[in-house]
C-alpha positions as CSV (number, residue, x, y, z in Angstrom):
1,M,-87.4,-14.6,14.4
2,A,-84.6,-15.1,17.0
3,L,-84.7,-18.1,19.2
4,T,-85.0,-17.4,22.9
5,N,-83.5,-19.2,25.8
6,A,-85.0,-22.3,27.4
7,E,-86.4,-20.6,30.5
8,E,-88.2,-18.1,28.5
9,I,-89.8,-20.8,26.4
10,A,-90.5,-23.5,29.0
11,G,-90.2,-21.7,32.3
12,R,-87.9,-22.4,35.2
13,Q,-87.1,-26.0,36.0
14,D,-86.3,-27.6,39.4
15,V,-82.7,-28.9,39.6
16,V,-82.5,-32.5,40.8
17,P,-79.2,-34.3,41.5
18,S,-78.3,-37.0,38.9
19,A,-75.8,-39.9,38.8
20,R,-73.2,-37.4,37.7
21,A,-73.3,-35.7,41.1
22,S,-72.0,-38.9,42.8
23,R,-69.0,-39.3,40.5
24,R,-65.7,-37.6,40.2
25,I,-66.5,-34.6,38.1
26,G,-63.2,-34.2,36.2
27,N,-59.7,-32.8,36.3
28,Y,-60.6,-29.4,35.0
29,F,-64.3,-29.2,34.2
30,D,-66.9,-31.9,34.1
31,E,-65.2,-34.1,31.5
32,L,-65.4,-37.3,33.6
33,S,-68.8,-36.8,35.1
34,R,-70.7,-39.1,32.7
35,G,-68.5,-42.1,33.8
36,I,-66.9,-44.7,31.5
37,N,-68.6,-46.3,28.5
38,P,-66.9,-49.7,28.2
39,F,-68.1,-50.0,24.5
40,G,-65.7,-47.1,23.8
41,F,-62.8,-49.5,23.9
42,I,-63.8,-51.6,21.0
43,P,-65.1,-51.1,17.4
44,T,-68.9,-51.0,17.5
45,F,-70.1,-50.0,14.0
46,G,-68.9,-50.0,10.4
47,V,-68.0,-46.9,8.3
48,A,-68.2,-46.7,4.6
49,D,-69.0,-44.2,1.9
50,A,-71.1,-44.0,-1.2
51,S,-68.3,-45.5,-3.3
52,T,-67.8,-48.5,-1.1
53,P,-68.8,-51.8,-2.9
54,P,-72.1,-53.2,-1.6
55,E,-70.3,-56.5,-0.7
56,E,-68.1,-54.6,1.8
57,I,-71.1,-52.8,3.3
58,A,-72.9,-56.1,3.7
59,S,-69.8,-57.6,5.4
60,L,-69.7,-54.7,7.9
61,F,-73.4,-55.1,8.5
62,D,-72.9,-58.8,9.3
63,K,-70.2,-57.9,11.7
64,F,-71.8,-55.0,13.6
65,G,-75.4,-54.7,12.6
66,L,-74.8,-51.0,12.0
67,V,-73.0,-49.2,9.2
68,K,-72.6,-45.5,8.6
69,V,-72.4,-44.7,4.9
70,R,-71.1,-41.2,4.3
71,G,-72.0,-38.9,1.5
72,V,-74.9,-40.9,0.0
73,Y,-76.5,-37.6,-0.9
74,S,-74.9,-34.4,-2.1
75,P,-75.6,-31.2,-0.1
76,K,-78.2,-30.2,-2.7
77,E,-79.8,-33.7,-2.7
78,S,-79.9,-33.6,1.1
79,E,-81.5,-30.2,1.1
80,A,-84.1,-31.4,-1.3
81,L,-85.0,-34.3,1.0
82,H,-85.1,-31.9,3.9
83,K,-87.6,-29.6,2.1
84,L,-89.7,-32.7,1.2
85,C,-89.8,-33.7,4.9
86,V,-90.7,-30.2,5.9
87,E,-93.6,-30.2,3.4
88,F,-94.7,-33.7,4.3
89,S,-94.7,-33.1,8.0
90,K,-96.1,-29.6,7.8
91,L,-93.6,-28.6,10.4
92,K,-91.2,-25.8,9.6
93,P,-87.8,-25.4,11.4
94,L,-89.1,-22.5,13.6
95,D,-92.0,-24.7,14.7
96,F,-89.5,-26.4,16.9
97,R,-90.1,-23.6,19.4
98,E,-93.7,-24.7,19.9
99,V,-92.7,-28.4,20.1
100,F,-90.2,-27.5,22.8
101,K,-92.8,-25.4,24.6
102,G,-95.3,-28.3,24.5
103,T,-98.0,-26.4,22.6
104,S,-97.3,-28.5,19.5
105,K,-96.1,-32.0,18.8
106,G,-93.3,-33.4,16.6
107,F,-94.2,-35.5,13.6
108,T,-93.4,-39.2,13.0
109,G,-94.8,-41.8,10.6
110,G,-97.0,-41.0,7.6
111,A,-95.9,-43.9,5.4
112,P,-94.4,-41.4,2.9
113,V,-93.5,-43.9,0.1
114,L,-97.1,-45.1,0.0
115,N,-98.5,-41.6,-0.2
116,D,-96.0,-39.4,-2.1
117,K,-94.0,-40.7,-5.1
118,R,-91.3,-38.1,-4.5
119,F,-89.9,-40.3,-1.7
120,W,-89.4,-43.3,-4.0
121,P,-85.9,-42.3,-5.3
122,Y,-84.7,-42.0,-1.7
123,A,-86.1,-45.4,-0.5
124,A,-84.5,-46.9,-3.7
125,N,-81.3,-44.8,-3.7
126,K,-78.6,-46.8,-5.6
127,S,-76.2,-47.0,-2.7
128,V,-78.9,-48.0,-0.3
129,R,-80.6,-50.4,-2.7
130,E,-77.4,-52.3,-3.6
131,A,-76.3,-52.7,0.0
132,V,-79.8,-53.8,1.1
133,Q,-80.0,-56.4,-1.7
134,K,-76.6,-57.8,-0.7
135,I,-77.6,-58.0,2.9
136,L,-81.1,-59.5,2.4
137,G,-80.7,-61.3,-0.9
138,P,-82.9,-61.4,-4.1
139,N,-86.2,-61.7,-2.3
140,A,-86.0,-58.3,-0.5
141,T,-88.5,-55.5,-0.5
142,E,-89.1,-52.2,1.3
143,F,-92.0,-52.5,3.7
144,G,-92.2,-49.5,6.1
145,S,-91.3,-45.9,5.9
146,S,-91.7,-42.7,7.9
147,V,-90.7,-39.1,8.2
148,A,-89.5,-37.7,11.5
149,A,-89.7,-33.9,12.2
150,H,-88.8,-32.4,15.6
151,Y,-89.2,-35.9,17.0
152,S,-86.9,-38.2,18.9
153,A,-87.7,-41.7,20.3
154,R,-85.5,-41.1,23.3
155,G,-86.0,-44.5,25.1
156,L,-83.9,-47.5,24.0
157,H,-86.1,-49.8,22.0
158,R,-86.3,-52.3,19.2
159,D,-88.3,-52.1,16.0
160,Y,-90.5,-55.0,14.9
161,R,-90.5,-56.6,18.3
162,Q,-93.3,-58.9,17.1
163,L,-90.6,-60.8,15.2
164,C,-87.3,-60.3,17.0
165,E,-88.8,-61.2,20.4
166,K,-91.2,-63.9,19.2
167,A,-90.3,-67.4,20.4
168,G,-89.3,-69.7,17.5
169,S,-89.0,-66.8,15.0
170,A,-86.1,-66.8,12.6
171,Y,-85.6,-63.2,13.7
172,H,-85.4,-63.9,17.4
173,V,-82.4,-62.1,19.1
174,S,-81.3,-65.3,20.8
175,D,-80.0,-66.7,17.5
176,P,-81.2,-64.6,14.5
177,Q,-81.1,-66.3,11.1
178,K,-83.0,-63.4,9.4
179,R,-83.0,-59.6,9.9
180,I,-84.9,-56.5,9.1
181,V,-82.8,-53.6,7.8
182,R,-83.8,-50.1,8.8
183,V,-82.2,-47.2,7.0
184,L,-82.1,-43.6,8.4
185,H,-81.6,-40.9,5.8
186,Y,-80.3,-37.8,7.5
187,C,-81.0,-34.5,5.8
188,A,-80.8,-30.8,6.4
189,A,-80.5,-27.5,4.7
190,E,-76.9,-26.9,3.4
191,N,-74.4,-26.0,6.2
192,M,-76.8,-27.2,8.9
193,Q,-76.4,-30.2,11.3
194,G,-77.1,-33.8,10.7
195,G,-78.2,-36.0,13.5
196,M,-77.2,-38.9,15.9
197,L,-78.5,-42.3,16.7
198,G,-77.8,-43.9,20.0
199,V,-77.3,-47.7,20.2
200,I,-76.4,-50.5,22.6
201,P,-73.9,-52.3,20.3
202,F,-74.5,-55.9,19.4
203,S,-77.8,-56.0,21.3
204,H,-79.5,-57.4,18.1
205,N,-77.8,-60.7,18.7
206,E,-77.6,-62.2,22.2
207,K,-74.6,-64.4,21.4
208,K,-72.5,-61.5,20.0
209,F,-73.6,-59.3,22.9
210,A,-72.3,-62.0,25.4
211,E,-69.0,-62.3,23.5
212,Q,-68.4,-58.6,23.5
213,S,-69.6,-58.1,27.1
214,K,-67.0,-60.6,28.2
215,R,-64.4,-58.8,26.2
216,I,-65.0,-55.4,27.8
217,G,-66.0,-56.6,31.3
218,L,-69.7,-55.6,31.0
219,K,-71.8,-57.2,33.7
220,Q,-75.2,-55.9,32.8
221,P,-77.5,-58.1,30.7
222,I,-79.4,-56.8,27.6
223,E,-82.6,-56.8,29.6
224,W,-81.2,-54.0,31.9
225,F,-80.7,-51.7,28.9
226,D,-84.3,-52.4,27.8
227,T,-85.6,-50.7,31.0
228,H,-84.4,-47.3,29.6
229,R,-87.7,-46.3,28.2
230,S,-89.6,-47.1,31.4
231,E,-87.0,-45.2,33.5
232,L,-87.4,-42.2,31.3
233,T,-91.1,-42.3,31.7
234,K,-90.7,-42.2,35.5
235,L,-88.7,-38.9,35.2
236,R,-92.0,-37.0,34.7
237,E,-92.7,-37.7,38.3
238,T,-89.4,-38.3,40.1
239,K,-87.1,-36.0,38.1
240,N,-84.3,-38.3,39.4
241,F,-81.9,-39.0,36.6
242,A,-79.6,-41.4,38.5
243,K,-80.8,-44.7,36.9
244,V,-81.2,-43.1,33.4
245,D,-77.7,-41.6,33.6
246,E,-76.3,-45.0,34.4
247,I,-77.8,-46.6,31.3
248,D,-77.1,-43.5,29.2
249,R,-73.3,-43.8,29.7
250,H,-73.3,-47.1,27.8
251,I,-75.0,-45.7,24.8
252,V,-72.8,-45.3,21.7
253,W,-73.7,-42.2,19.7
254,V,-73.2,-42.4,15.9
255,A,-73.0,-38.9,14.5
256,T,-73.9,-38.1,10.9
257,D,-73.7,-35.2,8.5
258,P,-76.5,-34.3,6.2
259,G,-76.4,-36.7,3.3
260,D,-75.2,-39.7,5.4
261,V,-77.3,-42.7,6.0
262,L,-77.2,-45.3,8.7
263,I,-78.0,-48.9,7.7
264,T,-79.1,-50.6,10.9
265,N,-80.5,-53.9,12.2
266,S,-83.9,-53.1,13.5
267,A,-83.5,-55.5,16.4
268,M,-80.6,-53.5,17.9
269,L,-81.6,-51.5,20.9
270,H,-81.5,-47.8,19.8
271,C,-82.7,-44.4,20.6
272,G,-82.9,-40.9,19.3
273,E,-80.9,-37.9,20.5
274,H,-81.9,-35.2,22.9
275,M,-83.9,-32.6,20.9
276,L,-81.9,-29.4,21.1
277,S,-82.8,-27.9,17.7
278,P,-84.9,-28.6,14.6
279,R,-84.3,-32.0,13.1
280,Y,-85.6,-34.0,10.2
281,F,-84.9,-37.5,8.8
282,F,-86.5,-40.1,6.5
283,V,-86.6,-43.8,7.4
284,S,-87.1,-46.8,5.1
285,S,-87.2,-50.4,6.2
286,Y,-86.5,-53.6,4.2
287,T,-87.1,-57.3,4.7
288,E,-86.9,-60.6,2.9
289,I,-90.4,-61.7,2.0
290,N,-91.0,-65.1,3.6
291,D,-93.7,-66.9,5.6
292,E,-93.2,-64.5,8.6
293,T,-93.0,-61.2,6.8
294,L,-95.5,-61.7,4.0
295,P,-98.6,-61.4,6.3
296,M,-97.1,-58.1,7.7
297,A,-96.2,-56.6,4.3
298,A,-99.1,-57.5,2.1
299,P,-101.9,-55.6,4.0
300,Q,-100.0,-52.4,3.4
301,I,-100.5,-52.5,-0.3
302,K,-104.1,-51.2,-0.4
303,T,-103.9,-48.4,-3.1
304,E,-102.9,-48.0,-6.7
305,T,-100.0,-45.8,-5.5
306,A,-98.7,-48.6,-3.3
307,K,-99.0,-51.1,-6.1
308,A,-97.2,-48.7,-8.5
309,Y,-94.4,-48.3,-5.8
310,H,-93.8,-52.1,-5.6
311,R,-93.7,-52.3,-9.4
312,Y,-91.1,-49.6,-9.3
313,L,-89.1,-51.6,-6.8
314,A,-89.5,-54.8,-8.7
315,D,-88.0,-53.2,-11.8
316,L,-85.0,-52.3,-9.6
317,G,-84.3,-55.9,-8.6
318,F,-86.4,-56.2,-5.4
319,G,-87.7,-59.7,-5.9
320,G,-89.8,-59.5,-2.7
321,S,-91.9,-56.8,-4.3
322,K,-92.8,-59.2,-7.1
323,A,-93.9,-61.8,-4.6
324,L,-96.0,-59.1,-2.8
325,L,-97.7,-58.0,-6.0
326,T,-98.5,-61.6,-6.9
327,K,-100.1,-62.2,-3.5
328,V,-102.0,-58.9,-3.5
329,E,-103.3,-59.1,-7.1
330,K,-104.6,-62.7,-6.5
331,V,-107.0,-61.4,-3.8
């Protein structure tokens, strides 16, 4: 079935001026109309590959809070994960047409590792596992997974705000001593596209953000970027993109190929890409088990499958899974 153009699918849309209309458009086309991204003048994320030692990946993570690891999965492995995400979400690639039209919704969530053992080897992939264990230490565990299909969280946001914005927490962005690691596994059929993650660099750590802002002459505080989601919500009524465009130009887009993973700090402000075509990815999250995270992680282990999953992780060196099982099996 051939894909049709946007107007045929969604109908004609009113054209409303945006921030681009007030800028110099460009020398030849519209190449300057988005404005300047000051973060584009400095390094903002680490790049590694599947053969990079985990110590080096951990060092890059400490520096940037975001590392792209290329080629973690072969094309065939990536395609297998893609098929698994299609099956789990029950959304086929051509179903994107209905999502675009608004007659169907994209899929996100599902706690796949707790409901389908076929996801376990991805959450515990050797490259991912070794890097995560170096970052978090011996008491790490995986404690939150999801599948995304034809879905994009477009507004800038943080994950696990109940920790990274809680006064007095070791995870608080003002001076984080602990971190939660979120891994995005990008997958697709062979010879198809990967995906992109948008981030506000260094926003997971207010001190680092202040240092880099001074370096590049950025005047806006972190709080301004955190209004992105509310400004996007207003677009449904105003259709005025001026404020959104101004925030958007500061977003750094990290592009991936199928088989790449992004190892991210969950407290970093981030967002999904514009949905232009079918897209699938798998997400797994990791934490050190301590007094703050144990009450969040333990209630998830309700089934025999969940217990078996953490035994599987414990056998692979995730000491936090052992602690979780001890807690759960005492109850």
